[in-house]
C-alpha positions in Angstrom: -96.4 22.2 -31.3 -92.9 23.1 -32.8 -91.3 23.4 -29.3 -92.4 19.7 -28.5 -90.7 18.5 -31.7 -94.7 17.4 -32.6 -94.5 18.4 -35.9 -94.6 15.2 -38.0 -97.0 13.5 -35.2 -99.7 13.3 -37.9 -97.9 12.4 -41.1 -100.3 12.8 -43.7 -102.3 16.7 -44.6 -105.0 17.5 -44.4 -106.5 14.3 -43.7 -105.4 12.5 -40.0 -104.2 9.5 -40.6 -106.0 9.3 -43.9 -109.6 10.4 -42.0 -111.3 13.2 -41.0 -112.1 11.8 -38.0 -110.8 13.1 -34.6 -107.3 11.0 -34.0 -106.5 9.6 -30.6 -105.1 12.5 -28.8 -102.2 11.2 -27.1 -98.6 12.3 -27.1 -97.3 15.0 -29.8 -100.5 13.8 -31.8 -102.6 16.6 -29.3 -100.3 18.9 -30.5 -100.7 18.3 -34.1 -104.3 17.9 -34.3 -104.8 21.2 -31.7 -102.8 22.7 -34.4 -104.7 21.9 -37.0 -108.3 22.7 -35.6 -107.6 26.0 -34.3 -105.9 26.7 -37.8 -109.2 25.6 -39.4 -111.3 27.6 -37.3 -109.2 30.4 -37.8 -109.7 30.3 -41.9 -113.2 30.4 -41.1 -113.2 33.4 -39.4 -111.2 35.2 -41.9 -113.6 34.2 -44.7 -116.2 35.8 -42.1 -114.1 39.1 -41.9 -113.0 39.1 -45.5 -117.0 38.8 -47.0 -117.8 41.3 -44.1 -115.3 43.9 -45.6 -116.0 43.5 -48.6 -120.0 44.4 -47.8 -120.4 46.5 -45.3 -117.4 48.6 -45.0 -117.1 51.3 -47.6 -113.4 51.9 -47.8 -111.9 50.0 -51.0 -108.6 49.7 -49.4 -110.3 48.2 -46.3 -112.3 45.5 -48.7 -108.5 44.6 -50.2 -107.4 44.0 -46.8 -109.9 41.8 -46.0 -108.9 40.1 -48.6 -105.1 40.4 -48.5 -105.9 38.4 -45.0 -107.9 35.6 -46.0 -105.1 35.3 -49.1 -102.7 34.8 -46.4 -103.9 32.7 -43.6 -105.1 30.1 -47.0 -101.4 30.5 -47.7 -100.3 29.8 -44.0 -102.4 26.6 -44.7 -101.1 25.4 -47.5 -97.5 26.2 -46.2 -98.4 24.3 -43.5 -99.2 21.3 -45.5 -96.7 21.2 -47.5 -94.1 21.5 -44.0 -95.6 17.6 -43.4 -95.8 16.5 -46.9 -92.5 17.4 -47.5 -90.9 16.6 -44.1 -90.4 19.7 -42.9 -87.9 21.3 -44.8 -86.2 24.0 -43.3 -86.9 27.0 -45.3 -90.9 25.6 -45.8 -90.8 25.7 -41.9 -89.6 29.1 -41.5 -91.7 30.6 -44.6 -95.0 29.1 -42.6 -93.4 31.0 -39.4 -93.4 34.3 -41.4 -96.3 34.4 -43.2 -98.8 33.4 -39.6 -97.1 36.5 -38.3 -97.8 38.4 -41.4 -101.4 37.4 -40.9 -101.5 37.9 -37.1 -100.4 41.5 -38.0 -103.1 42.3 -40.7 -105.4 41.2 -38.2 -104.0 43.5 -35.7 -104.3 46.4 -38.5 -108.0 45.4 -39.3 -109.1 45.5 -35.7 -107.3 49.2 -35.6 -108.7 50.5 -38.6 -112.1 49.5 -37.8 -112.2 50.8 -34.2 -114.2 53.6 -33.1 -110.9 55.6 -32.7 -109.6 55.1 -35.7 -113.0 56.3 -37.8 -113.9 59.0 -35.1 -110.7 60.7 -34.4 -109.1 63.3 -37.1 -105.2 62.6 -36.8 -103.2 66.0 -35.6 -100.6 66.2 -38.2 -97.4 67.4 -36.9 -94.1 67.3 -39.5 -91.4 65.6 -38.7 -88.2 67.8 -39.5 -85.3 65.4 -38.0 -82.9 63.0 -39.7 -83.5 60.1 -40.2 -87.8 60.6 -39.6 -89.2 58.8 -37.2 -91.2 57.0 -40.2 -88.1 56.2 -41.8 -86.8 54.6 -38.0 -90.3 52.6 -38.1 -90.1 51.3 -41.2 -86.2 50.2 -40.5 -87.9 48.6 -37.6 -90.0 46.5 -39.3 -87.7 45.3 -41.3 -85.1 44.6 -38.8 -87.9 42.1 -36.9 -88.8 40.3 -40.1 -85.5 39.6 -40.7 -84.9 38.6 -36.8 -88.0 36.7 -37.4 -86.5 34.6 -40.1 -83.5 33.6 -38.5 -85.1 32.8 -35.6 -87.3 30.4 -37.7 -84.6 28.7 -39.3 -83.0 28.2 -35.8 -86.3 26.7 -34.4 -86.6 24.6 -37.6 -82.6 23.6 -37.7 -81.9 25.7 -40.8 -78.9 27.6 -39.5 -77.3 28.0 -36.3 -78.3 30.0 -33.3 -75.3 33.1 -33.4 -77.1 35.1 -36.9 -80.2 35.4 -34.3 -78.1 36.1 -31.9 -76.5 38.7 -33.7 -79.0 40.2 -35.4 -81.2 40.8 -31.6 -78.4 43.3 -30.4 -79.0 45.2 -34.1 -82.3 45.1 -33.6 -82.6 46.2 -30.1 -80.8 49.6 -30.8 -83.3 49.8 -33.6 -86.4 49.5 -31.7 -84.8 51.3 -28.4 -83.7 54.6 -30.9 -87.4 54.1 -32.3 -89.5 54.0 -29.5 -86.7 56.8 -27.6 -87.3 59.2 -30.5 -90.9 58.6 -30.7 -91.5 59.2 -26.6 -89.0 62.4 -26.5 -90.8 64.1 -29.1 -94.3 63.2 -29.6 -95.1 62.5 -25.9 -98.3 64.2 -25.8 -100.0 62.4 -28.9 -101.6 59.5 -27.1 -101.4 57.5 -30.8 -98.0 57.7 -30.5 -97.0 57.4 -27.3 -99.1 53.8 -26.4 -97.1 51.7 -29.4 -94.4 53.1 -28.6 -94.4 52.6 -24.8 -95.6 48.6 -25.2 -93.0 48.1 -28.2 -90.1 49.4 -25.7 -92.2 47.5 -22.8 -92.5 44.2 -24.9 -88.3 44.8 -26.4 -87.5 44.5 -22.8 -89.4 41.4 -22.1 -88.1 39.9 -25.2 -84.6 39.9 -24.7 -85.4 38.5 -21.3 -87.4 35.6 -22.9 -84.7 35.4 -25.7 -82.4 34.5 -22.7 -84.2 32.3 -21.2 -84.7 30.5 -23.9 -81.0 30.3 -24.9 -80.1 29.2 -21.8 -82.8 26.2 -21.7 -82.8 25.4 -25.0 -79.3 25.5 -26.0 -77.1 25.5 -22.7 -78.8 23.0 -21.2 -81.0 21.3 -22.9 -79.3 20.6 -26.1 -79.0 17.2 -25.5 -82.3 16.6 -24.1 -84.2 13.5 -25.9 -87.8 15.2 -24.9 -88.2 19.0 -24.6 -89.1 19.7 -20.9 -90.8 22.3 -19.8 -88.7 25.1 -19.5 -87.7 24.6 -23.1 -90.9 24.4 -24.1 -92.9 27.2 -21.9 -89.8 30.0 -22.5 -89.6 29.3 -26.5 -93.3 29.2 -27.0 -93.5 33.3 -24.8 -90.3 34.1 -26.9 -92.0 33.1 -30.2 -95.2 35.2 -29.3 -93.7 37.9 -27.4 -91.5 38.5 -30.8 -95.2 38.3 -33.0 -96.7 41.0 -30.4 -93.5 43.1 -31.0 -94.0 42.5 -34.6 -97.6 43.6 -34.8 -96.4 46.8 -32.3 -94.0 48.1 -34.9 -96.6 48.2 -37.4 -99.4 50.0 -35.5 -96.6 52.7 -35.1 -95.3 52.7 -38.0 -98.8 53.7 -38.8 -99.8 56.0 -36.4 -96.5 57.7 -37.6 -97.5 58.2 -40.8 -101.2 59.5 -40.1 -100.1 61.7 -37.3 -96.5 62.8 -38.1 -95.3 62.5 -41.2 -91.9 63.0 -42.5 -91.9 66.1 -44.7 -89.1 67.8 -46.7 -87.0 70.2 -44.8 -87.0 72.5 -48.1 -90.5 73.5 -48.7 -91.3 73.6 -44.5 -88.8 76.3 -44.5 -90.0 77.8 -47.7 -93.3 77.7 -46.2 -92.3 79.4 -43.4 -90.7 82.0 -44.6 -93.9 83.3 -46.7 -95.8 86.1 -45.5 -98.4 86.6 -43.7 -101.4 87.8 -45.7 -102.7 91.5 -43.2 
């Protein structure tokens, strides 16, 4: 919708042209209305998930994770409405993008925590003595990706120039490459670590290629285009989608690292190793 500049094709919210009927799906209206229809479907599904986790799941933290998913998607809907009512101020549109990806990450976590592998398998704990720890690198990756998400959203919604997003991309690439390579080199035998680390490194390479393509098509070639052309739309949509997958993968890696290879205080481990073994 944003890539097609269709954000204000329907000028009111929550109605569409002051009615709840389906409008004529022409021009940008088909993107805007389809976006709202899909959002409504996601809200209904999230309500079902929240109710299911609260009733059926015995883990108290999972119940609250379902509530967090519902709260996030409702906040996302309100922010989406405000972008229309306030005529797309960059800060609201950027918050709408950030909260949307946050909800996606929560949904991915719910899927992981309710999976058979997570419920049935016992974690293989190996303490990480290196500094910085893999847990710290994984957390830093998430933080840097959120910063990159906000910078990209501000650029897409005309709140700032493109160069902060591009410059930060170099730093993000270094952090994510460092994290994934550390994970693969040190814990390649742990499937729970190897899979998200491999996925993150692969998505990073794809994201850099898509980012370059999006920059060429939208900034270098299409800066003065009256209407977005197909290469501009495809490259930017793919760039945003892979960015969401990259953020979700980094969160999965962080959770698996915390579960399987938590950072340990070097002193406590050394003291434990020095204790004599009972005969």
